N, C-alpha and C positions, 0 to 999 in steps of 0.2 A: 471356627476357620482351621482353626492350630490341628484340631484333632484332626480330620482330613487331610491338610496337607503332612502330618505326621504318618497317615496310614498310608499316602502316597509313598513317601520315603522309606517306610518300613518292607513294603510289599513288592515297590518295583514294576518294572511291565511286565505282564504275563501274556503269552501270545501261545495261541496252540499249535501242533506240528503239525504239517502237512497229510491230510489224510494218503496223498500217494507219494512213493520214493520217486518217482519220476513221472513222466509225462503217459505211459502204458503199463507202468507199474505198479500192482497194488502192493501199499505198505502193509505194516504190520496193523498200525490203529486201524487203517480200514477192516480190516482183518475180524480185529474185535468189537468194532462199529458192528459191522454186519450181523456178529455173532450175537451180539446184545439185542438188536433189532428183531433178529429172529424171535429172541424168547420174548421180548416184547410180543411180535405178532403173536405167537401161542400162547400167550396168557389172556391178549385181548381176546383172542377167536376162542380161549376157554371159556372166560367169565363175561365175554359181551356177547358172541356170537358174529364177529365180523369187526364190529368196529367200536373204539371210544373216543365219545363226543364230549369235549373239552370246554367250557366256557372259561374266559379269561377276564378277572376285573383287578386293572390297576386301581390301589388303593391310596394313592398318592407317592408311588415311587419316579424315581430319575429320569425313567425310561430303560435305564441300562438292561432289566434284564427280558425289558419286550423287544430290544436288539437279538437278543441270544434268539427268544423264541421265534421271533422272523427268520433268524439264522435257521432254527432246525425246520423252521417251513420252506426255506429254500430250496433249490436245486442240488445242493452240494450235501445235504445232510439228508432233506425230504422226508422228514419223518410219516408223512402219509401215508408212503408205501408202505409199512408196518399197520396201517389201520387208525390213529391218531387224526381225527380230525376235529379243528373247531366250528363251534355255534355260537351264534349270535343270542340265540334265546336259552335261559336257565333251563325252562320247562323241556329241553332236548336233553341236557348235559348230564353225562355221567360222574362227572370229574370237573371240581372247580379251583383254578388255578390262581392263584393269587399273588401278586406283587408289590411291593412295597410296605410301608407302613401304613397303619390305617388314619389315615387324616379324620379329623371331627367331620370335614364333610362327605364325606365317602362311608362313615359307618354305616348309618341307616341303609344306604344303598347295597352294602356287603350283605347285611342282616337282610336284607328282602331278596336279594338275589339267592340266598344261602334258602331260604324258606321256598322259593319257589320249584329249587329243584326236587324232582322226584328221589325218594327214596330205593335203593341205599344211596348216600350222599358221600360222596370222596372229597374231601379237600387237601390240597397240596401248597404250601406255603414256599414260594420261589426267594431266594436269594435273604442274605443276612437281615435287609431293611423287615421283610415280612417275619423273620422269624424275632428278631429283637429288636428292634427300629435301626440297627444299622448305625449309620453315621449322622440318621436324624436326630437319633436321640429320645429317650423315654420322655425328657423333663422340658420336651418343646411343647410349648402352648398349641400347637396346630395338629398334635399326634394325639389320639384317641388311644392307641399302645399297637402292639403284634397283633399279627390276626389270630394267634392263640386266644388273645385276650377279649377278642370280640365272637368268633365261632369257632366250633370243636376243628382241629387241624388232624389227618391222618399222616401227614409226613410234612417233613422240612427238606430242602434243599437247599445247601449253603454255598455262600460263594458272592462275591460284590464284581460282576455277576457270574452268577455259574454256567457253566459251557452248556451246549447243546448235547454233549454227551451226558454230562450229569444232569439234566432234566431228562433226558431218556432214561439211566440206570433209575430217579426216581421214581417216575412214572410207572416204570417196571417194579421197585419195591415196595409203592403204594398198593399194586394192583395185588401184589402176593403175600 
């Protein structure tokens, strides 16, 4: 508990700047986001011929990363316009997006989900917890380890939680 409080005091409050400078004026961040989205759309069309299907697995997170994924899907960011879609079945997925440290109870489910995916398999670990167990720690009795300890990981996006923009950058980096 003290470790979490220390991290909160050290990091402070983090918020993203608005995508627009005014009600009718697109800001610099909006322009950068649009360029990033167009790069992602081009990479998806080149590699997957239209759309990228992502299967999300919460392996034991606090749901902070899931909130950012929902934000990436809302009307503000609208990641689907760039060709990114989330699927319920790993059999149709091109990429596996894993959040949180892998708990003992989710280890088998994560491995089975990974094995059910068709090749080539892309795995993106989202957040500090997925990368190195984050605030949950590796010495926790309920944690099996980070995602890379359980299945092969192609890329990691760091943050607690990472922003939707960072998620889009990581997806693009994974595809390239």
